[in-house]
C-alpha positions as CSV (number, residue, x, y, z in Angstrom):
1,M,-29.2,38.0,-42.7
2,R,-28.7,39.0,-46.3
3,Y,-26.8,42.0,-47.5
4,A,-26.8,43.8,-50.8
5,Q,-24.2,42.5,-53.3
6,G,-23.4,39.5,-51.1
7,G,-21.3,41.8,-49.0
8,G,-21.8,41.4,-45.3
9,L,-20.9,44.1,-42.7
10,T,-17.7,46.2,-42.7
11,D,-15.7,46.4,-39.5
12,A,-17.3,49.8,-38.7
13,E,-20.8,48.5,-39.2
14,R,-20.0,45.5,-37.0
15,T,-18.8,47.8,-34.3
16,T,-22.0,49.9,-34.6
17,R,-24.2,46.8,-34.3
18,E,-22.2,45.6,-31.3
19,R,-22.7,49.0,-29.5
20,M,-26.4,48.6,-30.2
21,R,-26.4,45.1,-28.7
22,L,-24.6,46.4,-25.6
23,Q,-27.3,49.1,-25.2
24,A,-29.9,46.4,-25.3
25,V,-28.0,44.5,-22.6
26,K,-28.3,47.5,-20.3
27,R,-32.0,47.6,-21.0
28,F,-32.3,43.8,-20.3
29,E,-30.6,44.4,-16.9
30,S,-33.0,47.2,-16.1
31,G,-36.0,44.8,-16.8
32,Q,-37.4,46.5,-20.0
33,K,-39.6,44.4,-22.3
34,N,-38.5,43.3,-25.8
35,A,-41.0,45.5,-27.6
36,E,-39.9,48.6,-25.6
37,I,-36.2,47.9,-26.4
38,A,-37.0,47.3,-30.1
39,A,-38.9,50.6,-30.3
40,A,-36.2,52.6,-28.5
41,L,-33.3,51.2,-30.6
42,R,-35.4,51.1,-33.8
43,I,-34.8,47.4,-34.6
44,S,-37.0,44.4,-34.8
45,V,-38.5,42.6,-31.8
46,R,-37.1,39.4,-33.3
47,S,-33.5,40.8,-33.1
48,V,-34.1,41.8,-29.5
49,E,-35.4,38.3,-28.7
50,R,-32.3,36.8,-30.3
51,W,-29.9,39.1,-28.4
52,R,-31.7,38.5,-25.1
53,R,-31.3,34.7,-25.6
54,A,-27.6,35.1,-26.4
55,W,-27.2,37.4,-23.3
56,R,-29.0,34.8,-21.1
57,E,-26.8,32.0,-22.4
58,G,-23.4,33.8,-22.5
59,G,-23.8,37.0,-20.6
60,E,-22.4,40.2,-22.1
61,A,-19.8,38.1,-24.0
62,G,-22.7,36.4,-25.7
63,V,-23.7,39.5,-27.6
64,L,-20.2,40.7,-28.5
65,S,-19.2,40.6,-32.2
66,K,-17.5,37.5,-33.3
67,G,-15.5,39.5,-35.8
68,S,-15.4,39.0,-39.6
69,P,-17.1,35.8,-40.6
70,G,-14.0,34.6,-42.5
71,K,-10.5,35.5,-43.5
72,P,-9.8,35.8,-47.2
73,R,-8.0,32.8,-48.5
74,L,-5.7,34.9,-50.7
75,N,-3.7,37.8,-49.3
76,E,-3.2,41.0,-51.2
77,V,0.2,39.9,-52.6
78,Q,-1.4,36.7,-54.0
79,V,-4.4,38.7,-55.4
80,A,-1.9,41.0,-57.2
81,R,-0.1,38.0,-58.6
82,L,-3.4,36.5,-59.7
83,E,-4.3,39.7,-61.5
84,R,-1.0,39.7,-63.3
85,E,-1.5,36.1,-64.4
86,L,-5.0,36.9,-65.6
87,E,-3.6,39.8,-67.7
88,R,-1.1,37.3,-69.3
89,G,-4.1,35.5,-70.7
90,P,-5.4,31.9,-70.8
91,L,-3.2,30.8,-73.7
92,T,-0.1,31.2,-71.5
93,H,-1.7,28.9,-68.9
94,G,-2.5,26.1,-71.4
95,W,-6.0,26.8,-72.6
96,T,-6.7,26.8,-76.3
97,D,-8.6,30.1,-76.6
98,Q,-8.5,33.6,-75.1
99,R,-11.6,33.3,-72.8
100,W,-11.3,33.4,-69.0
101,T,-14.1,31.4,-67.4
102,L,-14.7,31.2,-63.7
103,A,-13.9,27.5,-63.8
104,R,-10.5,28.3,-65.5
105,I,-9.7,31.0,-62.9
106,K,-10.6,28.6,-60.1
107,T,-8.2,26.0,-61.6
108,L,-5.5,28.7,-62.0
109,I,-5.9,29.7,-58.3
110,G,-5.5,26.1,-57.3
111,R,-2.4,25.7,-59.4
112,L,-0.7,28.9,-58.3
113,F,-1.6,29.0,-54.6
114,R,-2.8,25.5,-53.7
115,V,-6.1,27.0,-52.5
116,S,-9.5,25.7,-53.4
117,Y,-12.3,28.0,-54.3
118,T,-15.8,27.3,-55.5
119,V,-16.9,28.8,-58.8
120,E,-19.2,31.2,-56.8
121,G,-16.3,32.0,-54.4
122,T,-14.1,32.8,-57.4
123,W,-16.7,35.2,-58.7
124,R,-17.0,36.9,-55.3
125,L,-13.2,37.3,-55.1
126,L,-12.9,38.8,-58.5
127,K,-15.9,41.1,-58.0
128,R,-14.4,42.3,-54.6
129,H,-11.2,43.3,-56.5
130,G,-12.9,45.2,-59.3
131,W,-13.2,42.6,-62.0
132,S,-16.4,42.6,-64.0
133,W,-18.3,40.0,-66.0
134,Q,-17.9,40.3,-69.7
135,Q,-19.2,38.2,-72.6
136,P,-17.1,38.2,-75.7
137,T,-19.0,39.3,-78.8
138,R,-19.2,36.4,-81.2
139,R,-18.6,37.4,-84.8
140,A,-18.2,35.4,-87.9
141,I,-14.5,35.1,-89.1
142,E,-15.7,36.0,-92.6
143,R,-17.4,39.2,-91.4
144,D,-16.5,42.2,-93.5
145,D,-17.1,45.3,-91.4
146,D,-16.7,47.6,-94.4
147,A,-19.4,45.7,-96.4
148,V,-21.7,45.8,-93.4
149,E,-21.4,49.6,-93.1
150,V,-22.1,50.0,-96.9
151,W,-25.2,47.8,-96.5
152,K,-26.4,49.8,-93.6
153,K,-26.0,53.1,-95.4
154,E,-27.2,52.1,-98.9
155,T,-29.4,49.0,-98.8
156,W,-31.1,49.2,-95.4
157,P,-32.7,52.7,-96.1
158,R,-34.2,51.3,-99.3
159,V,-35.6,48.2,-97.6
160,R,-37.0,50.2,-94.8
161,A,-38.6,52.7,-97.2
162,S,-40.2,50.0,-99.3
163,R,-41.8,48.5,-96.1
164,R,-43.2,51.9,-95.1
165,S,-44.8,52.5,-98.5
166,A,-46.5,49.1,-98.5
167,G,-50.2,49.5,-99.5
168,P,-53.4,48.6,-97.6
169,G,-53.1,44.9,-98.6
170,S,-49.8,44.8,-96.7
171,S,-49.5,42.5,-93.7
172,S,-47.7,45.3,-91.9
173,K,-49.3,46.3,-88.6
174,T,-47.2,49.4,-88.3
175,R,-49.8,51.7,-89.9
176,P,-52.7,52.9,-87.7
177,G,-56.1,51.8,-88.7
178,T,-55.0,48.7,-90.6
179,R,-55.9,45.2,-89.5
């Protein structure tokens, strides 16, 4: 089953689903058909079929929640330390520039905590703790922001105006009725 944002169910949602499965068990025991149960509980017939099979094979214990699918590999103290280390920057950890990549963070987690994450798992961990994806803006070292502003204010309006006043022989397709 897929969930939005790769999330899965919370503990409360898991408990609600379990209660629904236990209601279905009562209906199995009373002899109701799968379609009737699905309509009454407002779920798919396929889910009822799956739950009935689990109930037949394991009884009521077969439909109980198994709990969270996995424990986090890093506890809250470790995540807090990871965040502090990320804030210190990549240079302090031996990389030659100021960009954190998922591969670098994965390596850092391995160095600090002796825990192995995949690149995707690293992204999920960061996203779960409020980090966002960012791409640095690449700008030329020689860029002169003041000169750019002057160009935008003085030169660009003249260039734009001369394009607008282009005559009928112009290759511009911005004027209606021209081909």
